[in-house]
C-alpha positions in Angstrom: -62.5 -2.1 -4.7 -63.8 -0.5 -7.8 -63.3 3.1 -8.2 -60.2 3.3 -6.0 -57.0 4.4 -7.6 -53.6 3.8 -6.2 -51.1 6.6 -6.6 -47.5 5.7 -7.0 -44.9 8.2 -6.1 -42.2 8.6 -8.7 -38.6 8.9 -7.5 -36.0 11.0 -9.3 -34.7 8.1 -11.3 -38.1 7.2 -12.8 -38.7 4.3 -10.4 -42.1 4.0 -8.9 -41.6 1.7 -6.0 -37.9 1.3 -5.1 -37.6 -2.3 -6.3 -35.6 -1.6 -9.5 -33.5 1.0 -7.6 -32.7 -1.5 -4.9 -31.6 -4.1 -7.5 -29.4 -1.5 -9.2 -27.8 -0.6 -5.9 -27.2 -4.3 -5.1 -25.7 -4.8 -8.5 -23.3 -1.9 -8.0 -22.2 -3.3 -4.6 -21.7 -6.7 -6.2 -19.7 -5.1 -9.0 -17.5 -3.3 -6.4 -16.8 -6.5 -4.6 -15.9 -8.3 -7.8 -13.5 -5.4 -8.8 -11.9 -5.5 -5.3 -11.5 -9.3 -5.6 -9.9 -8.9 -9.0 -7.5 -6.3 -7.7 -6.4 -8.5 -4.9 -5.9 -11.4 -7.3 -3.8 -9.2 -9.7 -1.7 -8.0 -6.7 -1.0 -11.6 -5.7 0.0 -12.6 -9.3 2.1 -9.4 -9.5 3.8 -10.3 -6.2 4.5 -13.8 -7.5 6.1 -12.6 -10.7 7.8 -9.5 -9.3 8.4 -10.1 -5.6 8.7 -6.9 -3.5 10.9 -8.4 -0.9 14.0 -9.1 -3.0 15.8 -6.2 -1.5 16.9 -5.7 2.1 14.5 -3.5 4.0 17.5 -1.7 5.8 20.1 -1.2 3.2 18.3 -2.0 -0.1 20.9 -4.6 -1.1 19.6 -7.5 -3.2 18.8 -10.7 -1.2 17.8 -14.2 -2.0 14.0 -14.5 -2.3 13.9 -17.6 0.0 15.3 -15.7 3.1 13.2 -15.9 6.2 13.4 -12.2 6.9 13.7 -9.3 4.4 17.2 -8.5 5.5 20.6 -9.2 3.9 23.2 -11.2 5.8 25.1 -8.1 6.8 22.1 -6.3 8.4 20.9 -9.5 9.9 24.2 -10.1 11.6 24.0 -6.6 13.3 20.7 -7.3 15.0 20.6 -8.0 18.7 18.0 -10.7 19.3 16.1 -10.6 22.6 16.6 -14.0 24.2 15.2 -13.5 27.7 11.9 -12.1 29.0 10.7 -8.9 27.3 7.8 -6.5 27.5 4.8 -7.9 25.7 3.8 -4.5 24.5 7.0 -2.9 23.2 9.5 -5.8 23.2 12.1 -4.1 25.4 14.2 -6.7 27.3 13.3 -7.0 31.0 16.0 -7.3 33.7 16.6 -10.8 35.0 15.5 -9.8 38.5 12.1 -9.0 37.1 11.4 -12.3 35.4 13.0 -14.5 38.1 10.4 -13.3 40.6 7.5 -14.7 38.5 
């Protein structure tokens, strides 16, 4: 093995084998994941302190934070709830003759 030289190709960033560049890239990916995780956590804390659903989604009237739906009592009373069979795709009520056959 004497007399043989090994040539290492230099990359543009001064790395000679890809190992350090690979570790830097992995570090950037991990940092990106950490930043994303922190952002989600901050959004959750912000939502807990300043809830976004304290106003009716229809008329923008203030509502109680513990309501099951983001609707005020007035808007909720105007909704027509589907009580029979309905289309699984769009929710449109189906005529009684349709669901009686099944």
